[in-house]
N, C-alpha and C positions, 0 to 999 in steps of 0.2 A: 494609690495604686500599688498594692504590695507585689514584690518581686520584680518590679520595674525601676530602673534608675531615672533620677531627675533628667539627666542627659538625654536618655531615650525618650521620656515624655516630652521634653521641650522640642526635641528634633521632629518627633511625629507631629506635633501641633503646627510646626512651621511648613509641613509638606501638603501641597494640594495636588493629589494624584491626577486629576483630570485637567489640571491647568497646563497650558502649553508653555509656560515658563520653564526654564532649564533648572533641574534640581541643583541645589548647592553641593559642592564637593565635600563629602564626609571624610574624616579621618581614615587613612588606609587601615585595613584589617591587620591585626597583629597575629602573625602566624605562630601557632605553638602555644598560645596563651591558655590558661585554664578558664576563661570566662565561659559560661554557658551559651551565651549568644553574642552576636555582633549587634550592639544597641541599634545603630542606625538602620541596618538592613531588617532586623526584627521589627522595629518601630514602623518602617514603610510597609512590610507585609500586614501588620496589624491594621494600618491605615487603610489598605485595600479592602480588607474584610469589613471594615465599618463604613466604607464610603457610601454616602447616601445615593449616588448615582448609580450603585449596583444593589440597591436595596431589594432583598428577596433572593439574592444569589446564594449558592453554596460554594464556599471557597475553601480549597486546601493548598497550603504553601509549605515547601520545605526547601531550605537551602543548606547545603553540606559541604564542608571542607573535605576533600578527597583524602588529603594526606592524614588527617588527624581523626577523621570520622566524626568531627564535632558539628552539631546542628547550629548553624549561624543565625538561622531564622525558622520559625515553625508557627504556623496557624492552622489548627484543625489538621494536622499533618496525618492523623490517623482515620480521618473520615473517609469511608468508601464513596468514591465519586466515579461517574462515567468519564473515562479518559479520552473518548473520541478516538481519533488517529493516534494519540500517544500510546495506545495498545500495541502499535507496531514496534515500539521500543522493546516490549516483551517478547514479541514474535521473532525480531532480529537477534535478540540476545539468546533466546532458546535455541534458535536455528544454528548459530555459530557454535554454541556449546555442545549441541547434540550432533549435528551434522558435519560441522567444521567448514571453514571457508573455502576449501578446495573441492567440495562436494558439487558433483555435476549430475544433472538430471538427463536420463537417457530415453530416447525413443527409437523403437526398432520397427523394421519391416522384415517379415520373415515368411518363409514358404518353402515349397518343394520343387526344384527345377526339374523339368521334363522336356528336353530339347529346347524349343524356343517358346515353350509355356511355363507358367508358374502356377501351381495350384496351392490351396490353403493359404493364400495371401492374407497375412494378418498384420495390423498395425497396432502396437503396444506402446504404452507409456507409463511413465513413473512420476508424473507430477510436475513436468516441466512447465512453468508459467510463460515461457519466452518462445515457444515454438511458433513459427510463422509459416505462411504459405510458400515463401521462398525456401524455407528449410524443407519443407514436404517436397517441393519440386527438385531439390538437390538429391533427396532419397529416390525419387522417381529416376533420375538420371543414373544414380548408382545401380538401380535395378536394370535399366537398359543395358549397362555395360556387361551384363550376363547374356545378352542377345535376347532378352525377352520381348516377345511380340504380341503375346495375348495372355490373359488370366482366365484360368479354368476354375469355374465355380464362383462362389460369392466372395466379396471383400469382407473381412471380419475386423472389427474394432474391438480391441482388447482393453476394456476399461476396469479390469478386476483390482488394480492396485488401490483404488478408492472404492468405497461403497457406493450405493446407487443414490445417496442423498446429494443432489447437485447443488441445492440451495443452502448456503452457509447458514449457521444459526443467526437468528434475528433478521435476515434479509426478507423473510416473509412479512415483515411489518410494513413493507411498502411493495406489494405484489404487482401493482400496475405500472411501476417505474421501468421503462425501457432504456434508460441511460446506461452508457457503458460501465458506470462505476458500480451497478449492481449485477454484474455478469455472474452467471453460475459457474461452478467449477467441475473438473473432470480430470481423471488421470491422464487421458489424451486430450489435450486442449489445443485448439488452434486459434491463433490471432486473438488471444485473450477471450475466446468464446464469444466474440462479437462479429457482426457483420457490418461491412461498409458500403453504402450505396454511393457510386459516383455518377453525376449526371454532367454530360457534355452536351452543349447546345449545338444544333445544326443550323440551317438557314431559317429565317422567320417563316412560320407557318407549318415547319415540318416537326416531327417527332424527335425529341432530344434522345440522345444515346444513354441508356441506363444499364449500368453494370454493377454486379455484387461480387464482393470479395469476403470470404474464400468463395471460390466458384462451386456450382453444383448443389448447393444447399437450399436456396431461396426459390420458391415458386411466385412468379410475378404476375399480378393482374393490373391492368390499366396501363396508361401511358403519361408521359409529360411532354407538354407542348413547347415549342421554341417561339418565343414572342419577339417583338421588335426590340431593337437595341435601346438601351437607356431605361428599360422598365425594371421594376423590382421583382425579384424571385419569389415564386409562391408555390414552392415544392411542397406537397404533402406526402407523408410516408406513414402508413399504418401497418403494424405487424401483428400477427397472431400465430399461435402454435398450430401446426398441421401435421399432427401425428409426430413422427421422428424428424420432420422437416420444419421450415419456417414459411409462412406465406405473407407476401407482402403486396399491399395495394398502394399503387402510386397515382398521383394525380397532380394538376397544377401546371405552372409554367416556369421557364427559365429564360432570362433575357439572351438574346443572340450574341451579345457582346460579354456575357459573364464568363468569367474563369471557370475551371472545374468546380463543382459544388459537391461536397463530401458530406454524408451523414452516417454516423456510426452508432449502432444500437446493439444492445445485448441480444443473445438467443434465448429461447425458452428452455428447450431440451438440447444440451450440447453434445450428447453422447455420440451421435452419428455424424456430427458436423465434419471431423477430420476424415471419415470414411468416404462421404460424398465428395469432398474436395480432392481426396486422393483419386477417386474413380474419374473426376473431370480432368485431373492433371494427367493421368495415364492415357485418357483419350486424346488429349492435347499432344502427347508424346507419341501418338500413333500406336498405342498398345491397346488391343481389343479387350474390353470389359463387359461382357454380356450379362454377367451375374448381377446380384442385388448387393447392397450394403446392409450388413447385419452385425448386431453384437455377438461376439464369440471369443473363443480362445485362439491366440496366435501360436501356431505350432510350426514345426520345420526349422530349417537353418536361417539364422539371421543373415539377411541379404544386404540390408542397408541399416545404417545407424547414425543417429544425430545425437550429439552431446551438446548440452546447454553451456553457457559461459558459467564459470565458478560462482558458487552461491555468494561469495563476497561481492562479486559484481551484480548479481541479481538483486541483492539487498539495496542497491542505489534507488531502484524503484520504489521500495518501501520508505527509506528515510528522506530522500530527496523530493520524490514525486508523490508520495503518499498513494501509491497505486493499490487499491483494495483487492484487485484480482491477483496480483502477485502475493499479497499477504496472506489471502486465503489459501492458496494453493501450496505455498510453503507451509503454513500452518497445518493443513491437513496432512502433508507429507510427513510431519513429525510423528503423527499417530501411526503411519504405515512403517516408518523406519526404526522408530524407538519403542513401539507398543505392539503392533501386530497387524497383519493384514487380513481383510482389507482396511485401508486407512479410514478412520471416522473422525469427525471433528470432536466428539466427545473424548476419545482417546488422546487426541492431540492437546485438548485442554487439560487432561490428567497429567501429561507429560510436562506441560509448561507449569503446572501448579506445583508438582513435586520438585521440578527443578528450582523454581523460586525458594521453596523451603530449604533445599540443599544449599544454595548460595546465600541464604540469609537475606533474601530480598522479598520475603513474603510479610504479610500483615493481616490482622483480623479483619475480615470483611472483604478481602480481595477475591474476586470471581472472575475467571478466564472463561469465556465461552466462544468467541471467534478470534480471528488473528488480525482483522483490519481495524476494529473499534467502530465499525459502521453500525448505525441504529443504537437501540438501547439494549445492550448485551453485557458488557463487561463493568467491573467495578475494581478500581485500584485506589491507592491512597499516595499522597504526595510523598510520604516517608517511604513506602515501598518503592516508589520510582527512583528517588535518589539513591537508595541503597542498592537498587539494579545498576544505576549509572556508576556508582562506586565499584561494584563488583567488576563491571565491564572494563573500566578504566585500570583496575589493578591486576587484571588477568592478562598476562603478556601474549597468551594465544589468541585472545579475542580483541584486545584494545585497538590495534591499527585498523582493522576491518570494521569494528563496530563504529569507531569514530569517523571513518571515511565515508559511511553510508548516511550520516546525518547532513542536513542542510548547513551550508556555511553562510553566516550572516553576511549580508550585503554582496553575496557572490552568486549562489546557486540555489536550486531547489525551491521550496515554498518560503524560503527566507531571502531571496534574491533582492527584494525590495524593502527589507527590513534591516535595521542594525548597519546602516551604511556609514556611520560616523567613523572617524579615526579610532575612537575609543572601542568600538564594538566589531568593526568589519573584521572578518576572518577570526576573531577571538570567541565569537558565539557560535557554538555547533549544537544544533537543537532539532527536535521535532515538533511540529505543529499539530493542532487538532481543531477540528471545526464541525459542529453539527448545529441543528437549529437552535438549541439551548445550551450548547457546549462550546467553551473555548479553552484550549489547554496549550501549554508551552513547557517543555521539559528538555534539558540538556546540559550543556557545559559552558562556562566562561573560562576560556583558557588564561593562564598566568604566565608572566614572563620568567625565564630562568628554568631551573630544574624542578620547581614546585609543581605539584598536581594541581588540577582545575578546581573550581567551585562547580558543584552540581546543584541544579535546581529544578524543581518541579512546581508548576502553577496551574491548578485546576479550577475552572469555574463551571458550575452547573447552573440551570435556571436562569439563563441570561438571554432568553429569547427577546429580541428587539433591543438588546444592550451589547451585542457582540462586539461592536467597535470600541466601546469604553472598556470592556474587559480585555480586549486585545492591547489597547493602548496602556492600561494599568500593568498588564504583564510586561510589556516592552520597556516600560519606565523602570520597573523593578530590576529587570536584567541590566539595564544600563547603570543603575545605582550599584549593583553588584560589580560590574566592570569598573566603575570609578573606584570603588572601595578596595579593589585588589592592585590598584597601580602601585608600582614600587616607588618608594621615595627617591630622591636625588642620590 
């Protein structure tokens, strides 16, 4: 085998990736050496790529020493592959570089005061992914502080910061999916553009109490019966678009001794959702609102304002919770803030692509289309990913916030049940990725002392039915990296 040492070949032959046995301790990596590879880590990476249990899979692996920039292991590192949610690493990096960690998204309520009335009431947003019904209620209370008792004319929802395309790229590949992970996006978005049905039982034989949040948006048909205690819940919820609103058909039963039962689903067209919720909240606050809810321009003076948490905090939802809605909202906003308004996903993709080239984290075949990695949209390489990780670590204006949004091995996020050993707990900071035929894991293994970490990217495609094996192989390779970086006595 030309180009590979006898030591590497012998070690690779001894490794069985899918075996439950503990891997042997390899020699510690020699920092600052001129070797092209760390033989034991490189051998293990090649063993993954040739493992029979993953036959048919496309594999890309890169392991990089942050301090020296040296590749310690590489297998098909330039192969463009679907990264699944590892795409959020790119979205987070571009957002911190472009908008910076202290960026806050604003939502405003504006109009013209005329005595105890307000006219031209408009709700305008700039892409806040975190706006909730409680935040909107706080804005209503601000408005009431002006003595407002009625709204003259219609309520306008100003969605102009985004274009009219509420479905992110590739989300149309699964159009009949109503789960919250496929929620549409809009410049003014409320409760992640999802609705939540809450069912509370009454006495046996009576109708259960059914409520929807946000309020005012869902037209309900049917009812849910309260059954005897001890029975199984059989609640059914069917949603369909009803023009600018949402129609819900409910049926079934809930046991009398059941606790609150909640069902969360995405909306179809979210653009007027915050307007209908605003109208409902105003009426709850005894403010008369006889007009309609329409799309329009928010004019007049700003009467109430809500600012999101800093971007650095919002990114926790990307890295730790892998929230697709947050990722797509932040991604789209890059198009509006850095390219031009209205914000478009295509413009955001161009911003991210050019930024990758600027920071030296691009590679041939890299394609960025959406910000979440959902469905079959993006292509990245293991090499571009570790170069991205290296850039993020070496940029002092980005590193603390970028590292903080990643899941901590054995502690939180999507890694709270992985990397729990003393060797890896808290030392692994990474982003997971999972689709039907994709498993990915990219991030850092922290080292002791003042040395920079080891960056790694492990991408598997075409692993439908083999996800557990791919995930196990990725974890074992990261464990090996952690072992190999231990300092000697």
